[in-house]
C-alpha positions, 0 to 999 in steps of 0.5 A: 496535495501534489508535486513537490508540495507533498515532498519534504527536502528529505523526500526530494532526496529519496525520490532522486535516489530511488525513482526512475523519473528522469531516466535514472536506470541506476536508481536504488532498489528498495533493498539497496535503499534500506541499506543506504538509509541505515548508513545515512542514519548512522553517519553525521549526515543523519538525513537524506537531504544532507547528501544533496550537493555533496561530492562523491569522495565526501560521501564515500568517506562520511557514509563509509561506502565504496566510492562506486556507490558514492558516485552513483549517489552523487549522479542521482542527486544531480538530477534535480532539474530533470526530475522537477520538470517531470513532477510538474508534468505529473502534477498537470495530469493530476498525480502526486508523489510521496516517499517514506521520508515524508510525513504524508506517507501512510504511517500504518503502511510504514509501521506494518511493512517496515523495510518492505514499505515502498520508498516511493509512492505515486498517487492521485486523489485525496491523500487524507484518505490514507490516514483513515482506518480501512478494510481490505476486500480482496478476491478473484477476478472471476467471481460467482453470484454469491461472491458478488453479493457478499463483496457488495454487502461488505462494501456497503457496510464499510461505507456505513461505518465510515471506513474505506475499502482498500483493494487493488482496483482489478476486475471482479472482487476488487472493483465490486467491493470498491464500487459498492462502498463508493455508491453507498456514500463511502470512499475507497483506496486502490493500490494498482498493478496497472498504469496509474496514468491510464486509469485516472483518464477514465471519466468516471474515475476522474470524477471520483478523484475530484470528489475526493471519494477515491485515492489510487496509488502505485509503487511503480512508475505511473506509466507502468502497465500490468504484469504478474510481478506488479500484481503480486508485489502490490498485494502486501500494500493492500494488507499493510494499509488495512486494519482488517482484511476480508477474502471473498474468494480464492483458489487453493495455492493458485493466483495472487489472492491466495498468495497475498492472503497466505503471505499476510497470515504468515507475516501478521500484517493484519487479521485476515477473515475469509468468507464462509462457505468457501475458502476452506483451505484458507481457513485451515491456514489460519484465516478467521471465518466471516460467515455469509449467514452472519453478514446480514445481521452485522450492524457495525462491521469494524466492531464485529471484525475487532471482536472476532479477530484471532489472537495469535501467540507471538512468533517472531519468525512468523509474525515479525511486525506484531507489536503490543500496540497492534494487539491492544488495537484489536482487543484481548480475548481469553 
């Protein structure tokens, strides 16, 4: 699926309002869109698509917003022609786009992250892979031999179980686990912090995309290059899409791996496991242990993770996204 074929009419409206495609520097940020979405849902419009073709004064009156905001909405929605041309160009390069208003948007990402789920996602590859349960495998770029073997083993066991590895596609742990899963006949999902367009031009990546073995995504413009900010922002997407997460290696209170795992533990996005030995401080912070010595004996990794996932008390201030449905998914242990 690609281009407008992925987008519903509601999705097209969200894209026009929230994407910088077509040179829209005044596009709504995620925080701004969340507020506007509430106003739309509470108004007679109810759906984003109903805003298309409306004059600013009508928008201000019906949404109950300031005229300046309504004028901004009207200007963004008038970009349909320019954005359609850019979408066609993206499609020609093998890229697609989806929004939080589209049925194709990963339901787990929407349900887990809620208001933090990106309003727009750009991607390449088989969208259907996003509906499959996956295991996040994350860790440092600089990884030792023991960590490399562990990441490779995790990737292989994900493939054996038919579960994609979900990671960030970066050098080191991410790439090692994703490659191991694919080489073992599995699939991988990568949330990139670097240019999506440049990445998919690599011949080996291009072939995996064509073979529907890999799907790559970004909440940023497809041409946006790497930055520390993009790397930190995409971490929550990895945990948000995954059923479980395995941290191969991290440095205490340093780097994106630690920050992402700590945030996931606080938010309760998914059960977080940490390789042992190593990751002592992460285990103290609440991660469950996945011993190196036990890995070789695990035949069904998802079942093992489900059985050993920690059951935590409901704490609204720390775990706002945990629901009864999620708890039943991981099972209840006394």
